[in-house]
C-alpha positions in Angstrom: 93.0 80.1 183.5 92.9 79.1 187.2 92.6 81.7 189.8 93.3 81.7 193.6 90.7 83.5 195.7 93.1 84.1 198.6 94.3 87.7 199.0 97.6 88.4 197.3 99.8 89.6 200.2 103.4 90.9 200.0 104.0 92.1 203.5 104.6 89.9 206.6 101.2 90.3 208.3 98.7 87.6 207.3 95.1 88.9 207.0 93.2 85.9 208.4 89.9 87.8 208.7 90.2 88.8 205.0 90.9 85.3 203.9 87.6 83.9 205.2 85.7 85.7 202.4 87.4 83.9 199.6 84.3 82.0 198.7 82.4 85.2 198.1 85.3 86.6 196.2 85.2 83.6 193.9 81.8 84.7 192.6 83.1 88.3 192.1 86.0 86.9 190.1 83.8 85.6 187.2 84.7 87.5 184.0 81.9 88.9 181.9 82.7 89.6 178.3 79.6 91.8 177.8 80.6 94.1 180.7 84.0 94.6 179.1 82.3 95.2 175.7 80.1 97.9 177.2 83.1 99.6 178.9 85.3 99.6 175.7 82.3 100.7 173.6 81.7 103.7 175.9 85.3 104.8 175.6 85.5 104.4 171.8 82.1 106.0 171.0 83.0 109.0 173.1 86.4 109.4 171.5 85.1 108.9 167.9 82.2 111.3 168.3 84.6 113.9 169.8 87.1 113.4 167.0 84.5 113.6 164.4 82.9 116.8 165.8 86.3 118.5 165.9 87.2 117.3 162.4 84.0 118.7 160.9 84.0 121.9 163.0 87.6 122.7 164.0 88.0 125.6 166.5 90.1 126.4 169.5 87.0 126.6 171.8 86.0 123.1 170.6 89.5 121.8 170.8 90.0 122.4 174.5 87.1 120.4 175.9 87.6 117.8 173.1 91.2 117.3 174.2 90.2 116.8 177.8 87.6 114.2 176.7 90.0 112.4 174.4 92.9 112.5 177.0 90.6 111.1 179.7 89.6 108.2 177.4 93.2 107.5 176.4 93.8 107.1 180.1 90.7 104.8 180.3 92.3 102.6 177.6 95.5 102.4 179.7 93.4 101.2 182.6 91.7 98.6 180.4 95.2 97.5 179.2 95.9 96.9 182.9 92.8 94.8 183.2 94.0 92.8 180.1 97.3 92.2 181.8 95.4 90.4 184.6 93.3 88.4 182.1 90.2 90.2 183.3 88.7 91.4 179.9 87.3 88.1 178.8 87.5 84.4 179.6 89.5 83.5 176.4 93.1 84.3 177.1 93.8 84.7 173.3 90.9 87.1 172.8 91.8 88.9 176.1 95.3 89.6 174.9 94.2 90.6 171.4 91.7 93.2 172.8 94.3 94.4 175.3 97.0 94.8 172.6 95.1 96.2 169.7 92.2 98.1 171.3 94.0 99.3 174.4 97.8 99.3 174.1 98.4 100.0 170.4 96.3 103.2 170.2 98.5 104.6 172.9 101.6 103.7 171.0 102.6 101.2 173.7 104.7 98.5 172.1 103.5 95.4 173.9 100.9 94.1 176.3 103.2 91.1 177.0 106.0 93.4 178.1 103.7 95.4 180.3 102.3 92.2 181.9 105.8 91.0 182.8 106.6 94.3 184.5 103.2 94.6 186.2 103.4 91.0 187.6 106.4 92.1 189.6 104.6 95.2 190.8 102.0 92.9 192.5 104.3 90.3 193.9 107.2 92.6 194.9 105.0 95.6 195.8 106.9 98.8 196.8 110.4 97.2 196.8 113.5 97.5 194.7 112.2 94.5 192.7 109.0 96.3 191.9 109.8 98.0 188.5 107.2 100.8 189.1 108.5 101.6 192.5 112.1 101.3 191.6 111.6 103.7 188.7 109.8 106.3 190.8 111.9 106.0 194.0 114.9 107.3 192.0 113.0 110.4 190.9 112.5 113.3 193.2 109.2 114.1 191.4 107.7 111.1 193.2 108.8 111.9 196.7 106.1 112.8 199.2 104.9 114.7 201.3 105.7 118.0 199.6 104.4 121.5 199.7 101.2 122.7 198.0 103.2 124.9 195.6 105.6 122.1 194.7 102.8 119.7 194.1 101.1 122.2 191.7 104.4 122.7 189.9 104.9 119.0 189.5 101.5 118.5 188.0 102.0 121.5 185.7 105.3 120.0 184.4 103.5 116.8 183.6 100.7 118.6 181.8 103.2 120.5 179.8 104.6 117.2 178.4 107.1 116.3 181.1 105.2 113.1 182.0 106.0 111.5 178.7 109.6 110.7 179.7 108.4 108.6 182.7 105.9 106.7 180.7 108.5 105.9 178.0 111.0 104.8 180.6 108.3 102.6 182.3 107.7 100.8 179.0 111.4 100.1 178.5 112.2 99.0 182.0 111.5 95.5 183.2 113.4 94.6 186.4 113.6 90.9 185.9 116.3 88.4 185.7 115.5 87.7 182.0 116.5 90.5 179.7 113.9 90.0 176.9 113.9 93.5 175.6 110.8 95.1 174.1 108.5 92.7 172.5 107.0 94.1 169.3 103.8 92.1 168.2 103.9 91.0 164.6 100.5 92.5 164.0 101.6 96.0 164.9 103.0 96.8 161.5 99.7 95.9 159.9 97.8 97.8 162.6 99.9 101.0 162.1 99.7 100.7 158.3 95.9 100.4 158.3 95.7 103.3 160.8 97.8 105.5 158.5 95.7 104.5 155.4 92.5 105.3 157.2 93.7 108.7 158.5 95.0 109.6 155.1 91.7 108.6 153.4 89.8 110.8 155.8 92.2 113.7 155.5 92.4 113.7 159.2 96.1 114.1 160.0 95.6 117.5 161.5 92.8 116.3 163.7 94.9 113.3 164.8 97.9 115.5 165.6 95.8 118.1 167.6 93.3 115.8 169.2 95.1 112.5 169.6 98.9 113.1 169.8 98.7 116.4 171.8 96.4 114.9 174.5 98.6 111.7 174.5 101.6 113.7 175.8 99.7 116.2 178.0 96.2 115.3 179.3 96.7 111.5 179.4 100.0 111.6 181.4 98.4 114.1 183.8 95.5 111.8 184.5 97.9 108.9 184.8 100.2 110.8 187.2 97.3 111.7 189.6 96.1 108.1 189.6 99.5 106.6 190.0 100.4 108.9 192.9 97.0 108.1 194.5 97.7 104.4 194.4 100.9 104.1 196.3 102.3 107.4 197.6 101.8 109.4 200.8 101.2 106.2 202.7 102.7 104.4 205.8 103.7 101.2 204.0 103.8 99.0 207.1 101.3 96.4 205.9 99.2 95.5 202.9 96.3 97.6 204.1 98.2 100.8 204.1 100.6 100.2 201.2 97.9 101.0 198.7 95.1 103.6 198.7 91.5 103.5 197.6 89.8 106.8 196.7 86.1 107.6 196.9 85.4 110.6 194.7 82.9 112.5 192.6 82.0 111.1 189.1 83.8 114.1 187.6 87.1 113.2 189.3 86.6 109.5 188.5 86.0 110.3 184.8 89.5 111.8 184.5 91.6 110.2 187.2 90.1 106.8 187.9 88.0 105.3 185.0 86.6 101.8 185.2 86.7 101.7 189.0 90.5 101.8 189.2 90.1 104.0 192.3 89.4 100.8 194.2 93.1 100.1 194.1 93.6 98.6 197.6 90.8 96.1 196.8 92.5 95.3 193.5 95.8 94.6 195.1 94.3 92.2 197.6 92.3 90.4 194.9 93.7 91.2 191.4 91.6 88.4 189.9 88.4 90.4 190.4 87.5 92.4 187.3 87.0 96.1 187.4 83.2 96.1 187.3 83.0 94.0 190.5 85.5 96.1 192.6 82.7 98.3 194.2 81.0 95.1 195.4 84.3 93.7 196.7 84.8 97.0 198.6 81.4 96.5 200.3 82.3 93.0 201.1 85.6 94.0 202.7 83.9 96.7 204.7 82.4 93.9 206.8 85.9 92.7 207.8 86.9 94.4 211.1 90.7 94.4 210.3 90.1 95.9 206.9 87.7 98.5 208.1 90.2 99.5 210.9 93.5 99.6 208.9 92.6 100.2 205.2 93.8 103.5 203.8 90.8 105.0 202.1 90.7 108.6 200.9 87.7 110.7 200.3 88.4 112.8 197.2 91.4 113.7 195.1 91.5 117.5 196.0 88.6 118.2 198.2 87.0 116.0 200.8 83.8 116.0 202.8 85.3 113.6 205.2 88.4 115.6 205.9 91.1 113.4 204.3 91.7 113.9 200.6 94.6 112.8 198.4 95.9 116.3 198.3 96.0 116.5 202.0 97.8 113.1 202.2 100.5 114.4 199.8 101.1 117.7 201.4 101.0 116.9 205.1 103.6 115.1 207.1 102.6 111.5 208.2 100.7 111.7 211.4 99.9 115.4 211.0 
């Protein structure tokens, strides 16, 4: 699969200084299957150990931290599905799509990687416009309008954590603002996948564990993590050029574990060079720091709630532009 190493721009202003680093970006765009394997293994081992511990020793006090861990890793699988949509999991397109569908999308009860890829492609090429399905869906919902007050922001997040975020995630899977109306693609292997999952859960007598520690986090913790990440990526910004239409966040490992697994916090860098896989985004950020235009205009936030540098995501979302 051929890749262009020029930045993917959707606004009018060309970034000539950024373009000159395309040769260096070419090296960063090389896909490594073993790096993907390590990332997915970490997520799955952490989830399986947590599920097994709760299954063997069920209690409310164990359920709460376990739900947080499982919900965070469900969010991590969604991020890896996003990587698969860009073909960044492995060099083989067929294996990339299989991993993205059955190890990332299907466990989250997401119907189709192919459907998500079609929608996400428009998000990149028509960023923050009515032709961008993600933006179109959110722009018609008052829950996504910023800035807002501290109390209102807290209430919004509380509604998501209480299950209110599921409606958006379902709508996002069903909506593809494209000229072709293909409907929802349901992979043929999904029936086999779901059947095997049900047989395994039944054999292990684990339906209660799955209900409490997979389905409950899937409609509470995971949507909350996804909402914080999604808001961080494109809201509370100026939207006048490519460098301030997307945000990158530098944060503590604890915040990244929940809100930005697998370096998805480097979202501005990702939008400029979506062909660079997640494990090379920190190196790409360092490379772009040497570009004067990028260093001057890029919107980078230090922290999700608290910030040592003075500008956190929370501050961006609760203060008027320019305040």
